[in-house]
C-alpha positions as CSV (number, residue, x, y, z in Angstrom):
1,X,32.4,211.3,62.3
2,X,34.0,213.1,59.7
3,X,32.5,216.0,57.8
4,X,33.2,215.5,54.2
5,X,30.7,218.2,52.9
6,X,28.8,221.6,53.9
7,X,26.7,224.0,51.7
8,X,24.4,226.6,53.4
9,X,21.0,227.6,52.5
10,X,19.2,230.6,52.4
11,X,16.5,228.8,54.9
12,X,16.7,230.7,58.3
13,X,17.0,228.4,61.4
14,X,13.7,229.7,62.7
15,X,11.8,228.0,59.9
16,X,11.3,224.3,60.3
17,X,12.8,222.1,57.1
18,X,12.4,218.6,55.7
19,X,15.7,216.9,55.0
20,X,15.9,213.8,52.8
21,X,18.8,211.2,53.5
22,X,20.9,208.5,51.9
23,X,22.6,205.9,53.5
24,X,25.5,204.6,51.4
25,X,27.7,201.6,52.6
26,X,31.3,201.9,52.6
27,X,31.9,198.4,54.7
28,X,33.3,196.1,52.1
29,X,36.0,193.3,51.9
30,X,38.0,195.9,49.9
31,X,38.2,198.0,52.5
32,X,38.1,195.7,55.8
33,X,39.4,192.7,54.5
34,X,39.9,190.7,57.8
35,X,37.1,188.2,58.3
36,X,34.8,190.4,56.3
37,X,31.4,188.1,56.0
38,X,30.8,188.0,52.3
39,X,27.7,187.1,51.3
40,X,25.8,187.9,54.8
41,X,27.2,191.2,55.6
42,X,24.4,193.6,56.2
43,X,23.0,196.4,58.2
44,X,19.9,196.5,60.5
45,X,16.8,199.1,59.4
46,X,18.7,202.5,60.3
47,X,16.8,204.7,62.9
48,X,17.0,208.4,62.1
49,X,15.9,210.6,64.9
50,X,15.1,214.6,64.9
51,X,15.3,215.5,68.8
52,X,16.2,218.5,71.0
53,X,19.7,219.2,72.7
54,X,18.5,217.5,75.9
55,X,18.4,214.1,74.2
56,X,21.3,211.8,73.8
57,X,20.3,209.0,71.9
58,X,23.8,207.4,72.1
59,X,27.5,208.4,72.5
60,X,31.0,207.4,73.1
61,X,31.7,207.3,76.7
62,X,28.0,206.6,77.6
63,X,26.3,203.4,78.5
64,X,23.7,202.2,75.6
65,X,20.0,202.0,76.5
66,X,17.9,198.7,76.3
67,X,16.9,200.2,72.8
68,X,20.6,200.9,71.3
69,X,21.5,197.5,73.1
70,X,18.7,195.6,71.1
71,X,19.8,197.6,67.6
72,X,23.6,196.7,68.1
73,X,23.2,193.1,69.0
74,X,20.1,191.9,66.9
75,X,19.2,194.6,64.6
76,X,16.0,194.9,66.1
77,X,14.5,198.5,66.4
78,X,11.4,197.8,68.6
79,X,12.6,198.7,71.6
80,X,14.5,202.0,70.7
81,X,11.4,202.9,68.9
82,X,9.4,202.5,72.2
83,X,12.4,204.7,73.8
84,X,11.9,207.5,71.2
85,X,8.1,207.5,72.0
86,X,8.7,208.3,75.4
87,X,10.8,211.0,74.3
88,X,8.0,212.2,72.0
89,X,5.9,212.3,74.6
90,X,7.7,214.2,76.8
91,X,8.3,216.7,73.8
92,X,12.0,216.4,73.8
93,X,12.1,214.5,70.4
94,X,10.3,214.7,66.8
95,X,9.8,212.7,63.8
96,X,11.8,209.4,63.5
97,X,12.3,207.5,60.3
98,X,13.0,203.7,59.7
99,X,14.7,202.5,56.9
100,X,15.1,198.8,55.9
101,X,17.6,196.1,56.2
102,X,20.4,196.5,53.5
103,X,22.5,193.3,52.4
104,X,26.0,194.8,51.1
105,X,26.0,192.2,48.2
106,X,22.5,193.2,47.0
107,X,22.7,197.0,47.1
108,X,25.1,199.4,48.6
109,X,22.1,202.6,49.4
110,X,19.0,203.5,50.5
111,X,16.9,206.7,50.6
112,X,15.0,207.8,53.4
113,X,11.8,209.3,53.3
114,X,12.2,213.2,54.5
115,X,12.6,214.3,58.2
116,X,11.4,217.5,59.7
117,X,14.2,219.3,61.8
118,X,12.6,222.7,63.7
119,X,13.7,225.2,65.9
120,X,12.7,222.7,68.9
121,X,14.3,219.6,67.6
122,X,17.1,221.0,65.5
123,X,19.7,217.9,66.2
124,X,19.5,214.6,64.2
125,X,20.8,211.2,65.2
126,X,21.2,208.0,63.4
127,X,22.0,204.2,64.4
128,X,22.4,200.8,62.4
129,X,23.9,197.5,63.4
130,X,26.9,195.9,61.6
131,X,25.6,192.7,60.8
132,X,26.3,190.1,61.8
133,X,28.6,191.4,65.0
134,X,28.4,190.8,68.9
135,X,27.3,194.6,69.4
136,X,29.0,196.7,66.8
137,X,27.1,199.4,64.9
138,X,27.2,202.8,63.1
139,X,25.8,206.2,62.9
140,X,25.9,209.5,64.0
141,X,24.9,211.6,67.1
142,X,23.4,215.1,67.9
143,X,24.4,216.3,64.5
144,X,22.7,219.8,64.3
145,X,22.8,221.0,60.3
146,X,22.7,224.8,61.1
147,X,25.1,226.5,59.3
148,X,26.9,230.1,59.9
149,X,24.9,233.2,59.9
150,X,21.6,231.7,61.3
151,X,20.5,229.6,57.8
152,X,19.9,225.7,57.9
153,X,22.4,223.7,55.8
154,X,21.1,223.0,52.3
155,X,23.0,219.8,52.2
156,X,25.8,217.8,54.5
157,X,27.7,214.9,53.9
158,X,29.0,212.6,56.8
159,X,31.2,209.7,57.0
160,X,30.5,207.5,60.4
161,X,32.6,204.7,61.9
162,X,32.3,201.5,63.6
163,X,31.4,201.3,67.7
164,X,31.0,198.9,70.0
165,X,27.7,199.1,72.2
166,X,29.8,197.7,75.5
167,X,27.1,195.2,76.1
168,X,28.5,191.6,74.5
169,X,31.6,189.8,74.3
170,X,32.7,188.5,70.7
171,X,35.6,189.3,68.4
172,X,34.2,188.4,65.2
173,X,31.4,188.8,62.6
174,X,28.9,186.8,64.7
175,X,25.6,187.2,66.5
176,X,25.9,183.9,68.6
177,X,28.0,185.3,71.6
178,X,28.0,185.9,75.4
179,X,26.5,189.1,77.5
180,X,29.3,191.0,79.0
181,X,28.8,190.1,82.9
182,X,29.1,194.1,83.4
183,X,28.0,196.3,80.5
184,X,30.8,199.2,79.5
185,X,30.3,202.2,77.9
186,X,30.2,202.6,74.1
187,X,33.5,203.2,72.5
188,X,34.6,203.5,68.9
189,X,36.3,200.4,67.2
190,X,39.9,202.2,66.0
191,X,43.2,200.5,65.3
192,X,43.7,200.6,69.3
193,X,40.4,199.0,70.4
194,X,39.7,196.5,67.6
195,X,39.9,192.8,68.5
196,X,43.7,191.3,68.2
197,X,42.6,190.0,64.8
198,X,42.7,193.0,63.5
199,X,39.0,192.6,62.3
200,X,37.6,196.3,60.8
201,X,41.2,197.4,59.9
202,X,42.1,198.6,56.4
203,X,44.1,196.7,54.0
204,X,47.3,198.3,55.4
205,X,46.5,197.3,59.0
206,X,46.8,200.9,60.2
207,X,43.4,202.5,60.6
208,X,39.6,202.0,60.6
209,X,38.0,203.5,57.7
210,X,34.7,204.6,57.7
211,X,31.5,202.4,57.2
212,X,28.4,204.4,56.1
213,X,28.4,207.9,54.4
214,X,25.1,209.7,55.1
215,X,24.2,212.5,52.5
216,X,21.1,215.0,53.4
217,X,19.5,217.5,51.2
218,X,16.7,220.0,51.8
219,X,13.5,218.7,50.5
220,X,10.0,220.0,50.3
221,X,8.5,216.8,49.4
222,X,7.9,213.6,51.3
223,X,8.6,210.4,49.6
224,X,7.1,207.1,50.1
225,X,8.0,203.5,51.1
226,X,9.8,203.9,54.6
227,X,7.9,204.6,57.8
228,X,8.2,207.7,59.3
229,X,6.8,208.5,63.0
230,X,5.6,212.1,64.2
231,X,5.4,213.4,67.9
């Protein structure tokens, strides 16, 4: 994750706030030319979750939960939402927001309903499948927009990279793949970990560029159209 922009507000972190976030696609044939699936490249409905420090929705080096596995392999968030409901019941997570599927040739961004962060749930995590792919996804995990001096950030912008969930075999943009005999931990796809074809590398073949930019701003109003789940 790269932090692209931070701006501090005057709202103290002992108050609850709402953030309105925008997802912007940066995965493209121009930036990631090798085998880029023009015409079918898409993102599964992104999941955003507000949660406590005790929650690890996903992170590099840890094993994917069944919910994260389903998102990474087939873009289905049903099981992940069930896992989130358990966390909410235990008082470990607050609101979650579910976005919509985004086809890169139709639109490059989407705006989500506002999501509430609070002193109890000051962390935000996101996840969305790179489609089609074996088990590749992107998002950020456990980012807390608490700025210096005890104030929430007014806005923040993050760029996120592709990850492998460690659950399915496959080296190209395809969803028809065999499961890994033994699941491995989640890992970031870099120039050292991408398949031998160099898929996901930039045009120079030297690095893997970010695939999503997430921009979030403090908001006092609730938008419409995307589903929000509350504890």
